[in-house]
C-alpha positions as CSV (number, residue, x, y, z in Angstrom):
1,M,2.9,-8.6,-189.2
2,P,6.4,-10.1,-189.5
3,K,6.8,-13.6,-189.2
4,I,9.4,-15.2,-186.3
5,R,11.3,-17.6,-184.3
6,I,12.8,-17.7,-180.7
7,E,15.6,-20.2,-180.7
8,P,17.7,-20.7,-177.5
9,W,21.0,-18.5,-176.8
10,S,24.1,-20.0,-177.6
11,E,27.9,-19.7,-177.6
12,G,27.8,-18.3,-181.3
13,D,25.1,-15.0,-180.1
14,L,27.6,-12.5,-178.8
15,N,27.4,-10.2,-181.3
16,L,23.7,-9.6,-180.4
17,L,24.5,-8.3,-177.1
18,H,27.3,-6.0,-178.7
19,L,24.5,-4.9,-181.2
20,L,21.8,-4.0,-178.2
21,N,24.1,-2.8,-176.4
22,T,24.0,1.3,-177.7
23,P,23.2,4.2,-176.2
24,E,19.7,3.9,-178.4
25,M,18.7,0.4,-177.3
26,T,19.8,1.3,-173.8
27,V,18.1,4.3,-173.1
28,H,15.5,2.8,-170.9
29,F,18.1,0.6,-168.9
30,G,20.7,2.7,-167.7
31,G,22.6,2.9,-171.2
32,P,25.4,0.4,-172.4
33,E,27.2,-2.0,-170.2
34,T,31.3,-2.5,-170.3
35,E,32.7,-5.3,-172.1
36,E,33.3,-7.6,-168.9
37,K,29.6,-7.0,-168.0
38,I,28.3,-7.9,-171.4
39,L,30.6,-11.0,-171.6
40,A,29.3,-11.9,-168.0
41,R,25.5,-11.2,-169.2
42,H,26.2,-13.5,-172.5
43,K,27.9,-16.4,-169.8
44,R,24.8,-16.1,-167.4
45,Y,22.4,-16.6,-170.7
46,C,24.1,-19.1,-172.6
47,E,24.1,-21.2,-168.8
48,I,20.4,-20.0,-167.5
49,S,19.1,-22.8,-169.4
50,E,21.4,-25.2,-168.0
51,K,21.2,-24.3,-164.3
52,G,16.8,-24.7,-164.4
53,T,16.6,-20.6,-163.8
54,G,15.0,-19.5,-166.8
55,R,15.6,-19.4,-171.2
56,M,16.8,-17.3,-173.0
57,F,16.3,-16.8,-176.6
58,K,17.5,-15.0,-179.6
59,I,14.1,-13.7,-182.3
60,L,14.9,-14.9,-186.0
61,L,13.1,-12.9,-188.4
62,L,11.6,-15.7,-191.4
63,P,12.3,-16.6,-194.3
64,N,16.0,-15.4,-193.8
65,L,17.0,-16.3,-189.9
66,E,17.7,-12.7,-189.7
67,T,18.9,-12.4,-185.7
68,V,16.5,-8.9,-184.6
69,G,16.4,-8.9,-180.8
70,S,15.9,-11.6,-177.5
71,V,13.5,-12.3,-175.7
72,G,14.0,-14.3,-172.1
73,Y,12.6,-15.2,-169.0
74,W,14.4,-16.2,-165.6
75,D,13.0,-16.8,-161.6
76,T,13.5,-14.2,-159.0
77,I,11.8,-13.4,-156.2
78,W,9.1,-10.3,-155.8
79,Q,7.4,-9.1,-153.0
80,G,8.8,-12.6,-151.0
81,E,7.3,-14.4,-153.7
82,P,9.2,-16.6,-156.5
83,V,8.1,-15.7,-160.2
84,Y,9.0,-15.4,-163.5
85,E,10.7,-12.5,-164.7
86,I,10.6,-11.4,-168.7
87,G,12.4,-9.3,-171.0
88,W,12.9,-8.6,-174.3
89,S,15.2,-6.5,-176.7
90,V,14.5,-6.0,-180.5
91,L,17.0,-4.0,-182.9
92,A,16.0,-0.4,-183.3
93,A,15.4,-0.8,-187.3
94,Y,12.9,-3.9,-186.6
95,Q,10.6,-2.1,-183.7
96,G,7.6,-1.0,-184.0
97,K,6.4,-4.2,-186.3
98,G,5.1,-6.8,-183.6
99,I,8.2,-8.6,-182.9
100,A,8.7,-8.3,-179.3
101,T,5.0,-8.7,-178.7
102,N,5.3,-12.1,-180.8
103,A,8.3,-13.3,-179.4
104,T,7.6,-12.4,-176.1
105,A,3.9,-14.3,-176.5
106,L,6.4,-17.3,-177.5
107,A,8.2,-17.1,-174.4
108,I,5.1,-17.1,-172.4
109,A,3.9,-20.3,-174.2
110,N,7.3,-21.5,-173.2
111,I,6.6,-20.7,-169.5
112,N,2.9,-22.0,-169.7
113,S,4.3,-25.3,-170.5
114,E,7.1,-25.0,-167.7
115,K,4.3,-24.0,-165.0
116,K,6.9,-23.7,-162.2
117,H,5.7,-20.3,-160.8
118,S,2.0,-19.2,-160.9
119,F,3.2,-15.6,-162.2
120,I,5.0,-13.3,-164.6
121,H,6.1,-10.1,-164.1
122,A,7.6,-7.3,-166.7
123,F,8.9,-4.5,-165.2
124,P,9.3,-1.9,-168.3
125,K,10.4,2.1,-167.4
126,I,7.1,4.0,-166.8
127,T,8.5,6.3,-169.8
128,N,8.8,2.9,-172.0
129,P,5.5,2.9,-173.7
130,A,6.2,0.7,-176.3
131,S,7.2,-2.1,-173.9
132,N,4.1,-1.4,-171.8
133,V,1.7,-1.7,-175.0
134,I,3.4,-4.8,-175.4
135,C,2.3,-5.9,-171.7
136,R,-1.2,-4.6,-172.3
137,K,-1.5,-6.6,-175.6
138,L,-0.5,-9.9,-174.3
139,G,-3.0,-9.7,-171.5
140,F,-0.4,-8.9,-168.3
141,S,-2.5,-6.6,-165.9
142,L,-1.1,-3.6,-164.3
143,I,-0.6,-3.7,-160.7
144,G,1.1,-0.2,-160.9
145,E,4.5,1.8,-160.4
146,C,7.3,0.6,-158.4
147,D,11.0,1.5,-158.2
148,F,13.2,-1.9,-159.5
149,E,16.7,-2.2,-159.4
150,Y,18.3,-2.0,-162.6
151,P,21.1,-2.6,-163.3
152,I,22.1,-3.5,-159.8
153,G,23.1,-0.4,-157.6
154,S,20.4,1.8,-159.8
155,F,16.4,2.2,-158.8
156,I,14.5,3.2,-161.9
157,R,10.7,3.7,-161.8
158,C,8.8,1.3,-163.7
159,N,5.5,-0.7,-164.0
160,D,4.5,-3.6,-162.5
161,W,2.8,-6.0,-164.9
162,V,1.5,-9.6,-164.1
163,L,0.1,-12.6,-166.1
164,A,-1.1,-16.1,-164.2
165,V,0.4,-19.0,-165.6
166,D,-1.3,-21.0,-168.0
167,E,-3.0,-23.9,-165.5
168,K,-4.2,-25.8,-168.9
């Protein structure tokens, strides 16, 4: 399995958003975003840590530190409760190698050190088997299907996966 590390998102990571913004990479997210939306997303990713509302990371493949994707978590309200939401994306050429699973585990370790909320939720589309498998591998429990608004103004059918934040 490839070795990876995650590093905080920075101003220099805008190109990764462009690489992740292809029809192939956004098939489960409603399609590619406009340049304006990409720039707004990049700004949010750069500022999220400073605001204390989550963290975004780039995923680096070792030993050459090649940037291969992103992973992050953010505060949200789900069914009236404050929770973490977590998400990930790995460039197509690097999918199926365990990179997203390992990167998401590292992001969960960050969450477990914060302990701001009691639960982490992931909302992969029901037609995204790879992301649903990642949730299962990482110990999330499947709550069931739900309608989830993403992007804003558009609802998609997702699975609601939940993981309790480690209390140790």
